[in-house]
Structure formats: structure tokens, C-alpha cells
C-alpha atoms as a printed R data frame, in Angstrom:
    type eleno elety resid chain resno       x       y       z
1   ATOM     1    CA   VAL     A     1  -3.380  -6.901  -0.093
2   ATOM     2    CA   GLY     A     2  -4.559  -9.998   1.723
3   ATOM     3    CA   ILE     A     3  -2.302  -9.888   4.799
4   ATOM     4    CA   PRO     A     4  -4.368 -10.423   8.000
5   ATOM     5    CA   ASP     A     5  -4.314  -7.675  10.620
6   ATOM     6    CA   SER     A     6  -3.014 -10.215  13.149
7   ATOM     7    CA   ASN     A     7   0.124 -10.626  11.020
8   ATOM     8    CA   LEU     A     8   0.970  -6.908  11.013
9   ATOM     9    CA   ARG     A     9   2.451  -4.690  13.705
10  ATOM    10    CA   PHE     A    10   4.363  -1.433  14.154
11  ATOM    11    CA   ARG     A    11   7.501  -1.493  16.303
12  ATOM    12    CA   GLN     A    12   9.375   1.557  17.572
13  ATOM    13    CA   HIS     A    13  13.169   1.476  17.444
14  ATOM    14    CA   LEU     A    14  15.057   1.397  20.712
15  ATOM    15    CA   ASN     A    15  17.586   4.156  21.373
16  ATOM    16    CA   ASN     A    16  20.525   1.817  20.769
17  ATOM    17    CA   GLU     A    17  19.280   0.858  17.285
18  ATOM    18    CA   MET     A    18  18.227   4.328  16.120
19  ATOM    19    CA   ALA     A    19  20.027   5.731  13.082
20  ATOM    20    CA   HIS     A    20  22.256   8.732  13.812
21  ATOM    21    CA   TYR     A    21  20.122  10.992  11.593
22  ATOM    22    CA   ALA     A    22  16.738  10.020  13.074
23  ATOM    23    CA   CYS     A    23  14.976  11.416  16.110
24  ATOM    24    CA   ASP     A    24  12.363   8.623  15.910
25  ATOM    25    CA   CYS     A    25  11.861   5.508  13.805
26  ATOM    26    CA   TRP     A    26   9.102   2.915  13.406
27  ATOM    27    CA   ASP     A    27   9.070  -0.333  11.438
28  ATOM    28    CA   ALA     A    28   6.030  -2.013   9.899
29  ATOM    29    CA   GLU     A    29   6.551  -5.736  10.354
30  ATOM    30    CA   CYS     A    30   4.786  -8.805   8.984
31  ATOM    31    CA   LYS     A    31   4.698 -12.196  10.675
32  ATOM    32    CA   THR     A    32   5.867 -14.991   8.379
33  ATOM    33    CA   THR     A    33   7.192 -18.516   8.779
34  ATOM    34    CA   TYR     A    34  10.572 -16.848   9.367
35  ATOM    35    CA   GLY     A    35   9.197 -14.752  12.227
36  ATOM    36    CA   TRP     A    36   8.549 -11.003  12.208
37  ATOM    37    CA   VAL     A    37  10.030  -9.397   9.089
38  ATOM    38    CA   GLU     A    38  10.474  -5.649   8.555
39  ATOM    39    CA   ILE     A    39   8.716  -4.571   5.363
40  ATOM    40    CA   VAL     A    40   8.526  -0.780   5.815
41  ATOM    41    CA   GLY     A    41  10.746   1.562   7.801
42  ATOM    42    CA   CYS     A    42   9.598   5.094   8.671
43  ATOM    43    CA   ALA     A    43  12.324   7.393   9.990
44  ATOM    44    CA   ASP     A    44  11.712  10.913  11.289
45  ATOM    45    CA   ARG     A    45  14.869  12.653  10.060
46  ATOM    46    CA   SER     A    46  13.603  15.991  11.368
47  ATOM    47    CA   CYS     A    47  15.771  18.731   9.792
48  ATOM    48    CA   PHE     A    48  19.037  16.809  10.183
49  ATOM    49    CA   ASP     A    49  20.000  16.912   6.491
50  ATOM    50    CA   LEU     A    50  19.292  20.596   5.860
51  ATOM    51    CA   ASN     A    51  21.033  21.659   9.042
52  ATOM    52    CA   ALA     A    52  24.065  19.535   8.142
53  ATOM    53    CA   HIS     A    53  24.267  21.064   4.650
54  ATOM    54    CA   ALA     A    54  23.721  24.571   6.001
55  ATOM    55    CA   LYS     A    55  26.533  24.109   8.518
56  ATOM    56    CA   ALA     A    56  28.946  22.633   5.964
57  ATOM    57    CA   THR     A    57  28.295  25.291   3.305
58  ATOM    58    CA   SER     A    58  27.545  28.271   5.554
59  ATOM    59    CA   THR     A    59  24.350  28.703   3.574
60  ATOM    60    CA   LYS     A    60  20.973  29.497   5.021
61  ATOM    61    CA   LEU     A    61  18.616  26.665   3.991
62  ATOM    62    CA   VAL     A    62  15.129  27.608   5.112
63  ATOM    63    CA   ALA     A    63  11.628  27.717   3.703
64  ATOM    64    CA   GLN     A    64   9.588  30.906   3.764
65  ATOM    65    CA   GLN     A    65   5.871  31.312   4.226
66  ATOM    66    CA   LYS     A    66   4.229  34.659   3.556
67  ATOM    67    CA   LEU     A    67   1.897  35.579   6.395
68  ATOM    68    CA   ASP     A    68  -1.576  36.878   5.562
69  ATOM    69    CA   THR     A    69  -1.466  38.977   8.734
70  ATOM    70    CA   PRO     A    70   1.873  40.305  10.010
71  ATOM    71    CA   ILE     A    71   2.847  39.149  13.496
72  ATOM    72    CA   THR     A    72   4.408  41.486  16.046
73  ATOM    73    CA   ARG     A    73   6.240  39.903  18.953
74  ATOM    74    CA   GLU     A    74   8.688  40.864  21.677
75  ATOM    75    CA   ILE     A    75  12.184  39.392  21.412
76  ATOM    76    CA   THR     A    76  15.443  39.761  23.314
77  ATOM    77    CA   GLU     A    77  18.177  41.170  21.112
78  ATOM    78    CA   VAL     A    78  21.902  41.045  21.930
79  ATOM    79    CA   THR     A    79  24.259  43.638  20.448
80  ATOM    80    CA   LEU     A    80  27.893  42.466  20.525
81  ATOM    81    CA   ASN     A    81  31.141  44.401  20.551
82  ATOM    82    CA   LYS     A    82  32.516  42.809  17.393
83  ATOM    83    CA   ALA     A    83  36.028  44.137  17.893
84  ATOM    84    CA   ALA     A    84  36.297  42.603  21.354
85  ATOM    85    CA   VAL     A    85  34.769  39.281  20.208
86  ATOM    86    CA   GLY     A    86  37.066  39.099  17.186
87  ATOM    87    CA   LYS     A    87  40.167  39.887  19.232
88  ATOM    88    CA   ALA     A    88  39.299  37.276  21.865
89  ATOM    89    CA   PHE     A    89  38.163  34.365  19.697
90  ATOM    90    CA   LYS     A    90  39.753  35.096  16.304
91  ATOM    91    CA   LYS     A    91  38.703  32.279  13.909
92  ATOM    92    CA   GLN     A    92  35.963  31.140  16.272
93  ATOM    93    CA   ALA     A    93  34.421  34.629  16.450
94  ATOM    94    CA   GLY     A    94  31.781  33.822  13.822
95  ATOM    95    CA   GLN     A    95  30.778  30.637  15.612
96  ATOM    96    CA   VAL     A    96  30.494  32.457  18.935
97  ATOM    97    CA   THR     A    97  28.449  35.273  17.394
98  ATOM    98    CA   GLU     A    98  26.037  32.848  15.768
99  ATOM    99    CA   ALA     A    99  25.668  30.832  18.973
100 ATOM   100    CA   ILE     A   100  24.780  33.956  20.983
101 ATOM   101    CA   HIS     A   101  22.196  35.124  18.431
102 ATOM   102    CA   ASN     A   102  20.628  31.621  18.384
103 ATOM   103    CA   MET     A   103  20.203  31.522  22.140
104 ATOM   104    CA   SER     A   104  16.692  31.528  23.549
105 ATOM   105    CA   ASP     A   105  15.321  34.702  25.082
106 ATOM   106    CA   GLU     A   106  15.550  33.097  28.502
107 ATOM   107    CA   ASP     A   107  19.258  32.267  28.053
108 ATOM   108    CA   LYS     A   108  20.026  35.777  26.755
109 ATOM   109    CA   LEU     A   109  18.486  37.340  29.847
110 ATOM   110    CA   LYS     A   110  20.349  34.858  32.031
111 ATOM   111    CA   MET     A   111  23.628  35.831  30.317
112 ATOM   112    CA   GLN     A   112  22.846  39.529  30.894
113 ATOM   113    CA   GLU     A   113  22.259  38.885  34.589
114 ATOM   114    CA   GLN     A   114  25.544  36.973  35.017
115 ATOM   115    CA   LEU     A   115  27.580  39.578  33.101
116 ATOM   116    CA   GLU     A   116  26.570  42.236  35.596
117 ATOM   117    CA   SER     A   117  28.815  40.603  38.197
118 ATOM   118    CA   ASP     A   118  30.889  37.969  36.440
119 ATOM   119    CA   THR     A   119  31.689  36.304  33.105
120 ATOM   120    CA   TYR     A   120  29.369  33.949  31.213
121 ATOM   121    CA   LYS     A   121  30.348  30.460  29.991
122 ATOM   122    CA   LEU     A   122  29.018  29.841  26.458
123 ATOM   123    CA   VAL     A   123  28.870  26.183  25.404
124 ATOM   124    CA   CYS     A   124  29.020  25.380  21.668
125 ATOM   125    CA   GLY     A   125  28.981  21.631  21.114
126 ATOM   126    CA   ASP     A   126  32.120  20.230  22.710
127 ATOM   127    CA   ASP     A   127  33.724  23.673  23.081
128 ATOM   128    CA   SER     A   128  33.124  26.396  25.649
129 ATOM   129    CA   TYR     A   129  33.949  30.113  25.526
130 ATOM   130    CA   GLU     A   130  34.159  32.727  28.252
131 ATOM   131    CA   ILE     A   131  32.085  35.813  27.491
132 ATOM   132    CA   THR     A   132  33.167  38.952  29.330
133 ATOM   133    CA   PRO     A   133  31.039  42.072  29.973
134 ATOM   134    CA   GLY     A   134  33.108  44.058  27.488
135 ATOM   135    CA   MET     A   135  32.047  41.776  24.614
136 ATOM   136    CA   VAL     A   136  28.329  42.559  25.008
137 ATOM   137    CA   ALA     A   137  27.310  46.109  24.182
138 ATOM   138    CA   LYS     A   138  23.615  45.801  24.957
139 ATOM   139    CA   VAL     A   139  20.836  43.295  25.754
140 ATOM   140    CA   ALA     A   140  17.361  44.721  25.202
141 ATOM   141    CA   ARG     A   141  13.760  43.750  24.583
142 ATOM   142    CA   VAL     A   142  12.538  44.944  21.167
143 ATOM   143    CA   SER     A   143   9.368  44.587  19.094
144 ATOM   144    CA   LYS     A   144   9.738  42.769  15.789
145 ATOM   145    CA   THR     A   145   7.089  42.601  13.071
146 ATOM   146    CA   GLU     A   146   7.257  39.525  10.871
147 ATOM   147    CA   HIS     A   147   5.734  39.457   7.390
148 ATOM   148    CA   VAL     A   148   7.357  36.160   6.433
149 ATOM   149    CA   ARG     A   149   7.764  33.070   8.581
150 ATOM   150    CA   GLU     A   150  11.009  31.173   8.136
151 ATOM   151    CA   PHE     A   151  11.422  27.548   9.136
152 ATOM   152    CA   VAL     A   152  13.627  24.552   8.395
153 ATOM   153    CA   PRO     A   153  11.452  21.778   6.887
154 ATOM   154    CA   SER     A   154  11.484  18.385   8.535
155 ATOM   155    CA   VAL     A   155  11.563  15.124   6.610
156 ATOM   156    CA   VAL     A   156   9.858  11.791   7.284
157 ATOM   157    CA   GLU     A   157  11.573   9.065   5.265
158 ATOM   158    CA   PRO     A   158   9.546   5.906   4.504
159 ATOM   159    CA   SER     A   159  11.526   3.018   3.049
160 ATOM   160    CA   PHE     A   160   9.651   0.135   1.420
161 ATOM   161    CA   GLY     A   161  11.182  -3.301   0.902
162 ATOM   162    CA   ILE     A   162   9.324  -4.335  -2.264
163 ATOM   163    CA   GLY     A   163  10.831  -7.816  -2.344
164 ATOM   164    CA   ARG     A   164   9.858  -8.463   1.276
165 ATOM   165    CA   ILE     A   165   6.362  -7.096   0.750
166 ATOM   166    CA   LEU     A   166   5.828  -9.349  -2.268
167 ATOM   167    CA   TYR     A   167   7.072 -12.365  -0.333
168 ATOM   168    CA   CYS     A   168   4.722 -11.623   2.577
169 ATOM   169    CA   VAL     A   169   1.777 -11.147   0.208
170 ATOM   170    CA   LEU     A   170   2.476 -14.480  -1.488
171 ATOM   171    CA   GLU     A   171   3.010 -16.391   1.752
172 ATOM   172    CA   CYS     A   172  -0.052 -14.984   3.506
173 ATOM   173    CA   ASN     A   173  -2.270 -15.635   0.474
174 ATOM   174    CA   PHE     A   174  -1.086 -19.196  -0.194
175 ATOM   175    CA   LYS     A   175  -3.954 -21.513   0.784
176 ATOM   176    CA   VAL     A   176  -4.801 -25.222   0.666
177 ATOM   177    CA   ARG     A   177  -8.301 -26.515  -0.060
178 ATOM   178    CA   GLU     A   178  -9.978 -28.112   2.910
179 ATOM   179    CA   ASN     A   179  -9.566 -31.899   2.990
180 ATOM   180    CA   ASP     A   180  -7.431 -31.834  -0.171
181 ATOM   181    CA   GLU     A   181  -3.776 -30.930   0.401
182 ATOM   182    CA   LYS     A   182  -2.934 -31.323  -3.288
183 ATOM   183    CA   ARG     A   183  -5.262 -28.477  -4.292
184 ATOM   184    CA   THR     A   184  -3.524 -25.197  -3.507
185 ATOM   185    CA   TRP     A   185  -4.654 -21.714  -4.432
186 ATOM   186    CA   LEU     A   186  -3.440 -18.149  -4.218
187 ATOM   187    CA   ASP     A   187  -5.947 -15.937  -2.424
188 ATOM   188    CA   LEU     A   188  -4.858 -12.665  -4.041
189 ATOM   189    CA   PRO     A   189  -7.475  -9.910  -3.647
190 ATOM   190    CA   ALA     A   190  -8.940  -8.885  -6.994
191 ATOM   191    CA   LEU     A   191  -7.493  -5.398  -6.484
192 ATOM   192    CA   ILE     A   192  -3.881  -6.630  -6.767
193 ATOM   193    CA   ALA     A   193  -4.288  -9.819  -8.809
194 ATOM   194    CA   PRO     A   194  -2.308  -9.368 -12.068
195 ATOM   195    CA   THR     A   195  -4.982 -11.274 -14.006
196 ATOM   196    CA   LYS     A   196  -8.522 -10.559 -12.853
197 ATOM   197    CA   CYS     A   197 -10.467 -13.109 -14.865
198 ATOM   198    CA   SER     A   198 -10.062 -16.221 -16.998
199 ATOM   199    CA   VAL     A   199 -12.201 -17.129 -19.997
200 ATOM   200    CA   LEU     A   200 -12.559 -20.891 -20.417
201 ATOM   201    CA   PRO     A   201 -14.359 -22.621 -23.292
202 ATOM   202    CA   LEU     A   202 -15.738 -25.947 -22.028
203 ATOM   203    CA   SER     A   203 -14.293 -27.798 -25.010
204 ATOM   204    CA   SER     A   204 -12.634 -27.187 -28.352
205 ATOM   205    CA   CYS     A   205 -15.998 -26.746 -30.063
206 ATOM   206    CA   GLU     A   206 -15.604 -24.064 -32.742
207 ATOM   207    CA   ASP     A   207 -18.995 -22.559 -31.892
208 ATOM   208    CA   PHE     A   208 -17.560 -21.337 -28.574
209 ATOM   209    CA   GLN     A   209 -14.893 -19.165 -30.204
210 ATOM   210    CA   PRO     A   210 -17.079 -16.110 -31.064
211 ATOM   211    CA   PHE     A   211 -18.283 -15.916 -27.454
212 ATOM   212    CA   VAL     A   212 -14.719 -16.228 -26.127
213 ATOM   213    CA   GLU     A   213 -13.536 -13.410 -28.393
214 ATOM   214    CA   THR     A   214 -16.511 -11.197 -27.531
215 ATOM   215    CA   LEU     A   215 -16.063 -11.635 -23.773
216 ATOM   216    CA   SER     A   216 -12.292 -11.040 -23.989
217 ATOM   217    CA   ALA     A   217 -12.820  -7.835 -25.983
218 ATOM   218    CA   GLN     A   218 -15.449  -6.554 -23.533
219 ATOM   219    CA   LEU     A   219 -13.168  -7.225 -20.562
220 ATOM   220    CA   ARG     A   220 -10.182  -5.503 -22.187
221 ATOM   221    CA   LYS     A   221 -12.354  -2.508 -23.055
222 ATOM   222    CA   LEU     A   222 -13.098  -2.105 -19.346
223 ATOM   223    CA   GLY     A   223  -9.394  -2.395 -18.522
224 ATOM   224    CA   ILE     A   224  -9.703  -5.841 -16.935
225 ATOM   225    CA   PRO     A   225  -6.671  -8.092 -17.569
226 ATOM   226    CA   CYS     A   226  -7.946 -11.522 -18.596
227 ATOM   227    CA   LYS     A   227  -6.519 -14.852 -19.729
228 ATOM   228    CA   VAL     A   228  -8.077 -17.244 -22.235
229 ATOM   229    CA   ASP     A   229  -7.314 -20.892 -21.487
230 ATOM   230    CA   ASP     A   230  -8.485 -23.062 -24.368
231 ATOM   231    CA   SER     A   231  -5.878 -25.742 -23.757
232 ATOM   232    CA   SER     A   232  -6.718 -29.421 -23.611
233 ATOM   233    CA   GLY     A   233  -7.700 -30.918 -20.306
234 ATOM   234    CA   SER     A   234 -10.819 -31.059 -18.211
235 ATOM   235    CA   ILE     A   235 -12.500 -27.880 -17.053
236 ATOM   236    CA   GLY     A   236 -11.705 -28.884 -13.459
237 ATOM   237    CA   ARG     A   237  -7.972 -29.021 -14.166
238 ATOM   238    CA   ARG     A   238  -8.102 -25.616 -15.812
239 ATOM   239    CA   TYR     A   239  -9.987 -24.196 -12.821
240 ATOM   240    CA   THR     A   240  -7.209 -25.539 -10.602
241 ATOM   241    CA   ARG     A   241  -4.517 -23.948 -12.770
242 ATOM   242    CA   THR     A   242  -6.176 -20.530 -12.583
243 ATOM   243    CA   ASP     A   243  -6.637 -20.904  -8.812
244 ATOM   244    CA   GLU     A   244  -2.933 -21.617  -8.358
245 ATOM   245    CA   ILE     A   245  -1.918 -18.343 -10.039
246 ATOM   246    CA   GLY     A   246  -4.491 -16.308  -8.108
247 ATOM   247    CA   ILE     A   247  -7.086 -15.434 -10.786
248 ATOM   248    CA   PRO     A   248 -10.168 -14.389  -8.764
249 ATOM   249    CA   PHE     A   249 -12.926 -15.124 -11.294
250 ATOM   250    CA   GLY     A   250 -13.476 -17.522 -14.162
251 ATOM   251    CA   ILE     A   251 -15.959 -17.345 -17.062
252 ATOM   252    CA   THR     A   252 -16.926 -20.650 -18.669
253 ATOM   253    CA   VAL     A   253 -18.469 -20.813 -22.129
254 ATOM   254    CA   ASP     A   254 -20.479 -24.035 -22.483
255 ATOM   255    CA   PHE     A   255 -23.231 -25.456 -24.632
256 ATOM   256    CA   ASP     A   256 -25.914 -23.558 -22.732
257 ATOM   257    CA   THR     A   257 -24.154 -20.421 -23.934
258 ATOM   258    CA   LEU     A   258 -25.104 -21.339 -27.504
259 ATOM   259    CA   LYS     A   259 -28.732 -21.894 -26.574
260 ATOM   260    CA   PHE     A   260 -29.451 -19.378 -23.803
261 ATOM   261    CA   GLN     A   261 -26.698 -16.740 -24.338
262 ATOM   262    CA   THR     A   262 -25.478 -17.229 -20.765
263 ATOM   263    CA   VAL     A   263 -22.148 -18.221 -19.210
264 ATOM   264    CA   THR     A   264 -21.082 -19.434 -15.791
265 ATOM   265    CA   VAL     A   265 -19.009 -17.129 -13.574
266 ATOM   266    CA   ARG     A   266 -16.938 -18.887 -10.914
267 ATOM   267    CA   ASP     A   267 -15.530 -17.443  -7.709
268 ATOM   268    CA   ARG     A   268 -12.044 -18.722  -6.876
269 ATOM   269    CA   ASN     A   269 -12.377 -18.520  -3.096
270 ATOM   270    CA   THR     A   270 -15.683 -20.379  -2.673
271 ATOM   271    CA   CYS     A   271 -15.636 -22.412  -5.927
272 ATOM   272    CA   THR     A   272 -19.316 -21.509  -6.374
273 ATOM   273    CA   GLN     A   273 -20.750 -20.484  -9.742
274 ATOM   274    CA   ILE     A   274 -23.608 -18.386 -11.064
275 ATOM   275    CA   ARG     A   275 -25.303 -18.194 -14.449
276 ATOM   276    CA   VAL     A   276 -25.014 -14.755 -16.067
277 ATOM   277    CA   PRO     A   277 -26.170 -13.377 -19.441
278 ATOM   278    CA   VAL     A   278 -23.252 -12.803 -21.801
279 ATOM   279    CA   SER     A   279 -24.222  -9.140 -22.212
280 ATOM   280    CA   GLU     A   280 -23.903  -8.510 -18.456
281 ATOM   281    CA   THR     A   281 -20.808 -10.582 -17.717
282 ATOM   282    CA   ALA     A   282 -18.052  -8.009 -18.317
283 ATOM   283    CA   ASP     A   283 -19.855  -5.362 -16.243
284 ATOM   284    CA   LEU     A   284 -20.332  -7.870 -13.424
285 ATOM   285    CA   ILE     A   285 -16.625  -8.788 -13.404
286 ATOM   286    CA   ASN     A   286 -15.711  -5.094 -13.362
287 ATOM   287    CA   LYS     A   287 -17.941  -4.461 -10.328
288 ATOM   288    CA   LEU     A   288 -16.545  -7.490  -8.506
289 ATOM   289    CA   CYS     A   289 -12.932  -6.449  -9.168
290 ATOM   290    CA   THR     A   290 -13.488  -2.850  -8.047
291 ATOM   291    CA   ALA     A   291 -15.440  -3.782  -4.879
292 ATOM   292    CA   GLN     A   292 -18.659  -2.232  -6.208
293 ATOM   293    CA   MET     A   293 -20.326  -5.598  -5.637
294 ATOM   294    CA   THR     A   294 -19.536  -8.599  -3.461
295 ATOM   295    CA   TRP     A   295 -19.801 -12.216  -4.524
296 ATOM   296    CA   THR     A   296 -22.721 -12.619  -2.101
297 ATOM   297    CA   ASP     A   297 -24.539  -9.767  -3.876
298 ATOM   298    CA   ALA     A   298 -23.880 -11.421  -7.236
299 ATOM   299    CA   LYS     A   299 -25.275 -14.745  -5.994
300 ATOM   300    CA   GLY     A   300 -28.392 -12.938  -4.870
301 ATOM   301    CA   LYS     A   301 -28.861 -11.334  -8.290
302 ATOM   302    CA   TYR     A   302 -28.109 -14.291 -10.586
303 ATOM   303    CA   PRO     A   303 -29.148 -17.977 -10.395
304 ATOM   304    CA   GLU     A   304 -26.554 -20.260  -8.932
305 ATOM   305    CA   PHE     A   305 -24.986 -23.078 -10.908
306 ATOM   306    CA   TYR     A   306 -23.818 -26.037  -8.865
307 ATOM   307    CA   PHE     A   307 -20.876 -28.270  -9.571
308 ATOM   308    CA   THR     A   308 -20.021 -30.774  -6.849
309 ATOM   309    CA   GLY     A   309 -17.429 -33.425  -7.512
310 ATOM   310    CA   ASN     A   310 -18.826 -35.610 -10.287
311 ATOM   311    CA   ARG     A   311 -22.235 -33.910 -10.330
312 ATOM   312    CA   PHE     A   312 -23.644 -31.022 -12.290
313 ATOM   313    CA   LYS     A   313 -26.748 -29.471 -10.774
314 ATOM   314    CA   PHE     A   314 -28.736 -26.360 -11.652
315 ATOM   315    CA   CYS     A   315 -30.742 -24.631  -8.989
316 ATOM   316    CA   PRO     A   316 -34.435 -25.755  -8.956
317 ATOM   317    CA   SER     A   317 -35.674 -22.317 -10.010
318 ATOM   318    CA   LEU     A   318 -34.435 -23.012 -13.532
319 ATOM   319    CA   GLY     A   319 -36.755 -25.989 -14.080
320 ATOM   320    CA   PHE     A   320 -35.529 -28.858 -16.236
321 ATOM   321    CA   THR     A   321 -32.124 -28.400 -17.786
322 ATOM   322    CA   PHE     A   322 -29.995 -29.503 -20.696
323 ATOM   323    CA   LEU     A   323 -26.405 -30.580 -20.116
324 ATOM   324    CA   TRP     A   324 -23.740 -31.492 -22.632
325 ATOM   325    CA   PHE     A   325 -20.789 -33.494 -21.380
326 ATOM   326    CA   LEU     A   326 -17.719 -34.157 -23.474
327 ATOM   327    CA   PHE     A   327 -17.048 -37.868 -23.214
328 ATOM   328    CA   ASN     A   328 -14.468 -39.789 -25.260
329 ATOM   329    CA   ARG     A   329 -14.058 -36.704 -27.501
330 ATOM   330    CA   LYS     A   330 -17.734 -36.853 -28.541
331 ATOM   331    CA   ASN     A   331 -20.598 -34.613 -27.489
332 ATOM   332    CA   VAL     A   332 -23.031 -36.699 -25.431
333 ATOM   333    CA   ILE     A   333 -26.323 -34.978 -24.587
334 ATOM   334    CA   LEU     A   334 -27.780 -35.874 -21.191
335 ATOM   335    CA   ILE     A   335 -31.293 -34.575 -20.583
336 ATOM   336    CA   SER     A   336 -32.968 -34.456 -17.192
337 ATOM   337    CA   ILE     A   337 -36.681 -33.682 -17.143
338 ATOM   338    CA   SER     A   338 -37.909 -35.057 -13.847
339 ATOM   339    CA   HIS     A   339 -34.690 -34.498 -11.870
340 ATOM   340    CA   PHE     A   340 -32.534 -31.508 -11.207
341 ATOM   341    CA   GLU     A   341 -29.343 -33.534 -10.847
342 ATOM   342    CA   ILE     A   342 -27.395 -35.564 -13.377
343 ATOM   343    CA   LEU     A   343 -24.779 -38.070 -12.308
344 ATOM   344    CA   ILE     A   344 -21.806 -38.458 -14.658
345 ATOM   345    CA   ILE     A   345 -21.174 -42.141 -15.140
């Protein structure tokens, strides 16, 4: 999206800033003029939510996965004397029973060993209970065959700050032309630019209109959002306007379009232009916007058209050229036969 790698980092939360429901949390941060700003938060909630609901509703909330091959494993099973447990712990009897069954095999064997000579202290959260030998009928190792695997799903919760992300994209892509602070431009990658291409008739000449309509229709057919700017003003001012709103490419219909059926395609970032047949223009823009072709590849395929300050210049490979320049609202034809450059006076 145009944010440099040097402006991005991932930061792990410290223990004293971790949310109560998370066992781990990382933030994606972007460096801006305001410092490092969190734009995405990724919290590992583990199975906190399901366990909390299961505890509050006394409902088993697990997922089941059918095993292709049954698994047989040895487990330690504790058989309790329910009458003795109920008499001793009354309302807490269910909690004690569940805690004993949820103990690890190692803890169950440890409890069995202690009960042979003494009582066993069972800790459940902040409470503790004394288990006597008479409460445990049997502790034994048994074989259990599982056809279904049960587990409590864990959750990773990403949270995106859309407003912050948009701000970071705009700030990181805001550029100023070298040696000209008044000329700013938005370096939005073609992939995320809302408008991919502009179509600009050089002047208000009515003969340009069919080409403008044809190119616009071809671009829309390929799903490329485009903007036609046929407003008054020099072509340079209109280029600047499209640069400021981040349009990556510009198509200019000029008088050579009428004669040679070609248009100029301009790259926003480099301000360089190439001459492309009208029939190939929409496909070229589509390839440039979908990263199927780079601007360097396009310059290698099509002849380059130069515009530098107050000069128009075609590359020498085109031979002599014809240039129409709109001056004082009249079409003035300037022809260069022996030179490849024309100075605008």
C-alpha cells in the first residue's frame, strides 16, 4: 500500500499492558510524524471466551474431530465415593469432582500416593479442599480407545484501525517534486488508487471527443476506474491535478491522435510519457495496474515522448514530427523537419 518497510514494525505487549483475556498480543505499528502509531492489534485469546461461557452456563463447549484411525491410550482414572464427597463438600461437591477428573495423570498418581498415608490438599482457584482416603474408591490405569477427538478451539483476534491505516497510507505516500515544493503528488500504488487512469483531451477540439469516449469505454470494460478531465486549463495544470489525487497513469488525446491513431500515456511517478496506439492503450493500462508489466517494460516496448518544461520533443527514432500547440485559443501548427526539438515561444 506504499508504506516503506522501514516505517513498519511489530511490537509485543508487555505483561503489564496485556488484556486480561489474552495470553499474548502483538501490535503492528507505523511510524508517522506523530511517532509510532498502532494500526493493527493481534491478540491470542486462546480459549478464554469458550471456557468462560462453559463455566458460567455449565455447558460443555468443545469441537469434535472424527479420527480416521481410532487411538488407544493409557490414562489414569479416579473413581470417587460420591456419598462421602457430597457429605463433606455439599454445594462444592460438583466443583471438587470436576477438579479431580481434570487433574493430570501425574497429579492423580501423586494424590493416590499421599492418600495411602495422609490426606491430599486439592487447590481449586482461590479455594482448597482436603481429600481423605475414604472419598477415593479407586485410582487405576485403564486403556481408552478414542474415535473422536475433543478440543476447545482457540481464537486469534486481529483488530484493524481503518482510520489509522488510511492516515498512514496518505502520509507515507504524500510526496513533493524535487526542486519544486509547490508541486505535490500522492504516490498511491495502482493497486489501491481509487482512480487508475485519467483521460485528457489536449484541447476542446471536437475531433478529440470520439477518441475520449472510446478509450473511456474500453477502460470501463476492463474494470479500470478512470476520470475524464476536459476542463479548461493547460495540460500541465491538469497533469498536476491528477497527480495530487494519486491517479497513477494519464492518457492524453492530441492532434497526433487524429493523424496517427496514437495517444500519449504518462506515468505519475516519473512524469515520463510514451506513445501508444489507441487500440493497445486500455490493455496496457490494465497490465500496468495489475503488475503484469512495469513502466520500464512499457518504455522498452513503446517509443518515448518527451516533455521537458517548455519543450516538446519526440525521440529521434520517430524521424521528423508534427506538433500542434494551442496558442491564444487558435491552433498553431509548428513543423520541425531538420530538428527533433521545438521550442515554444
